[in-house]
C-alpha positions in Angstrom: 11.1 -41.4 -38.2 10.3 -44.4 -36.0 10.3 -44.0 -32.2 13.6 -45.1 -30.8 13.1 -48.1 -28.5 15.6 -46.9 -25.9 15.9 -43.6 -24.1 18.9 -41.3 -24.1 19.9 -39.2 -21.2 21.9 -36.0 -20.5 22.9 -33.9 -17.5 20.9 -30.8 -16.6 22.2 -27.7 -14.9 20.5 -24.3 -14.8 19.9 -21.2 -12.7 16.1 -20.7 -12.4 14.5 -17.3 -11.7 12.3 -16.6 -8.7 9.9 -13.8 -8.0 12.7 -11.9 -6.3 14.8 -10.1 -8.9 18.5 -11.2 -9.0 17.9 -14.3 -6.8 17.9 -17.7 -8.3 17.4 -21.4 -7.5 20.0 -23.8 -8.9 18.7 -26.9 -10.7 20.7 -30.0 -11.2 19.8 -33.5 -12.3 19.3 -35.7 -15.3 16.9 -35.7 -18.3 15.8 -38.8 -20.3 14.3 -38.4 -23.7 13.1 -40.5 -26.7 12.2 -39.2 -30.1 10.7 -40.4 -33.3 7.4 -41.2 -35.1 5.6 -39.8 -38.1 5.1 -36.3 -36.6 8.7 -35.9 -35.3 10.6 -33.0 -36.8 13.8 -33.7 -34.9 16.4 -35.2 -37.2 19.2 -36.0 -34.8 20.0 -37.0 -31.3 21.7 -33.7 -30.8 18.6 -31.8 -31.8 16.4 -34.0 -29.6 18.8 -33.5 -26.6 18.6 -29.7 -27.0 14.8 -29.9 -27.3 14.5 -32.1 -24.2 16.7 -29.7 -22.2 14.6 -26.8 -23.3 11.4 -28.5 -22.3 12.7 -29.4 -18.9 14.0 -25.9 -18.4 10.6 -24.3 -19.2 8.8 -26.7 -16.9 11.2 -26.0 -14.1 11.1 -22.3 -14.5 7.3 -22.3 -14.4 7.6 -24.0 -11.0 10.1 -21.4 -9.6 9.3 -18.1 -11.2 6.5 -17.4 -8.8 8.3 -18.5 -5.6 10.9 -17.3 -3.2 13.9 -19.3 -1.9 11.8 -20.0 1.2 9.4 -21.9 -1.0 12.1 -24.2 -2.5 10.6 -27.4 -0.9 7.1 -26.7 -2.5 8.7 -26.0 -5.9 10.8 -29.1 -5.7 7.7 -31.4 -5.0 5.8 -29.8 -7.9 8.8 -30.3 -10.2 8.9 -34.0 -9.2 5.3 -34.4 -10.0 5.6 -32.8 -13.4 8.7 -34.7 -14.6 8.8 -38.0 -12.8 6.9 -39.9 -15.5 7.3 -40.0 -19.3 5.4 -37.1 -21.0 5.0 -35.7 -24.4 6.9 -32.5 -25.1 4.7 -29.5 -25.6 6.8 -27.8 -28.3 8.3 -30.7 -30.1 6.0 -33.4 -31.6 7.4 -36.9 -31.4 9.6 -36.1 -28.3 9.0 -37.7 -24.9 10.8 -36.7 -21.8 11.2 -37.3 -18.1 13.7 -36.0 -15.6 14.9 -36.0 -12.0 15.8 -32.5 -10.9 17.0 -31.2 -7.5 16.6 -27.5 -6.5 19.0 -25.8 -4.2 19.7 -22.4 -2.8 23.3 -21.3 -2.9 24.8 -19.4 0.1 25.1 -16.2 -1.9 21.5 -16.4 -3.0 20.4 -17.2 0.5 22.2 -14.1 1.8 20.6 -11.9 -0.8 17.2 -13.4 0.0 17.7 -12.6 3.7 18.7 -9.1 2.9 15.6 -8.7 0.6 13.3 -10.1 3.4 14.8 -7.7 5.9 14.3 -4.7 3.6 10.7 -5.9 2.9 10.0 -6.1 6.7 11.4 -2.7 7.3 9.4 -1.1 4.5 6.2 -2.9 5.7 6.8 -1.7 9.3 7.3 1.9 8.1 4.1 1.7 6.1 2.2 0.2 9.1 3.5 3.0 11.4 2.6 5.7 8.9 -0.9 4.2 8.6 -1.3 4.2 12.4 -0.1 7.8 12.7 -2.6 8.9 10.0 -5.3 6.9 11.7 -4.5 8.5 15.1 -4.4 11.9 13.5 -7.8 11.4 11.8 -9.6 9.7 14.7 -8.2 11.6 17.6 -6.4 14.9 16.8 -8.8 15.9 14.1 -12.0 14.3 15.6 -13.4 17.7 16.5 -12.4 21.4 16.6 -11.5 21.4 20.2 -9.1 18.5 20.0 -7.7 19.8 16.8 -6.9 23.2 18.5 -5.2 21.4 21.4 -3.2 19.3 19.0 -2.2 22.3 16.9 -1.2 24.2 20.0 0.8 21.3 21.3 2.7 21.0 18.0 3.9 24.6 18.3 4.9 24.0 21.9 6.9 20.9 20.9 8.9 23.1 18.5 9.6 25.5 21.3 7.4 28.4 20.1 4.1 29.9 21.1 1.2 30.0 18.8 0.8 33.7 17.7 -2.1 33.3 15.2 -4.8 30.9 14.3 -4.8 31.8 10.7 -2.8 28.9 9.6 -5.1 26.6 11.6 -8.1 28.0 9.9 -6.6 27.7 6.4 -4.9 24.3 6.7 -6.2 22.3 9.7 -9.9 23.2 10.0 -10.9 21.9 6.6 -9.5 18.4 7.5 -11.3 18.1 10.9 -14.0 15.8 9.6 -15.7 14.6 6.4 -18.5 17.0 6.6 -16.7 20.2 5.5 -18.7 20.3 2.3 -22.0 20.2 4.2 -23.6 23.7 4.1 -24.6 23.8 7.7 -21.3 22.5 8.9 -19.4 24.9 6.8 -21.5 27.8 8.1 -20.8 26.8 11.7 -17.1 26.7 10.8 -17.2 30.2 9.4 -18.9 31.5 12.6 -16.4 29.7 14.8 -13.5 31.1 12.9 -15.0 34.6 13.1 -15.5 34.3 16.9 -11.9 33.1 17.2 -10.6 36.0 15.3 -12.3 38.4 17.7 -10.0 37.2 20.4 -7.1 38.5 18.3 -8.9 41.8 17.3 -11.1 42.8 20.3 -12.2 46.0 18.4 -14.2 43.9 16.1 -15.9 41.9 18.8 -18.7 44.3 19.3 -19.6 44.2 15.6 -19.7 40.4 15.5 -21.8 40.3 18.7 -24.3 42.8 17.2 -24.5 41.0 13.9 -25.0 37.7 15.6 -27.8 39.1 17.8 -29.6 40.6 14.8 -29.3 37.4 12.8 -30.6 35.1 15.6 -33.5 37.5 16.4 -34.5 37.8 12.7 -34.8 34.1 12.2 -36.8 33.8 15.4 -34.3 32.0 17.6 -34.8 34.4 20.5 -33.5 31.9 23.0 -30.1 31.9 21.3 -30.1 35.7 20.9 -30.8 36.1 24.6 -27.5 34.2 25.3 -25.9 37.4 24.0 -26.7 39.4 27.1 -28.6 42.6 26.6 -26.2 44.5 28.8 -23.2 43.5 26.7 -25.0 44.3 23.4 -26.1 47.6 24.8 -22.5 48.5 25.8 -20.9 47.4 22.5 -23.5 49.1 20.3 -23.7 52.4 22.3 -27.2 51.5 23.5 -28.6 50.7 20.1 -29.7 47.2 20.8 -31.9 45.5 18.3 -35.3 44.2 19.3 
């Protein structure tokens, strides 16, 4: 089929998808097309018209599918650059097209886009606040054991109740205080701190803990630390049987 010397034209009207589900850009304009030549498989003007509209639709959709209604100006300019001059159709050999298409946002789509943006901002704000709360909790409340205890105590006061036991703190909060909980030395220190804390709740066991600590420190040669457990207190709590 020889290439027709004159172009044909047809109206174009379509709803084009955007990156926001359910929100579209409206496309209106005119498409010009010519068809013919040895490689052309289009056998009628009707078939060529359908092929031209399909080509323009695919080109326009490629410009809008990754955009939002707020980007309609950018999409419009790209569409002009793609379709302003005659070009060979990608899917139909022997077909040439050009078009003038205008993109618009309908009032309904504009309202839906505004609602979507508002929901997106609210979700982003919620995520930001949650991240800040976690950062504050990690860097301040759980920075060390003392601050963690104060924070844990304050949490109970805020709920109108007094803290009756530190067992929940030891089981839940203490392992999260810093990133070194797997370190053997740090874990050992945590265990000793927990044991010392529990003696406040069970004074009868305080003397046993004091005696064991004194023996341990003396055995490893840290006499200066052992001396901090006064000889008088050790003698009293161990019935005078103070280790040397």
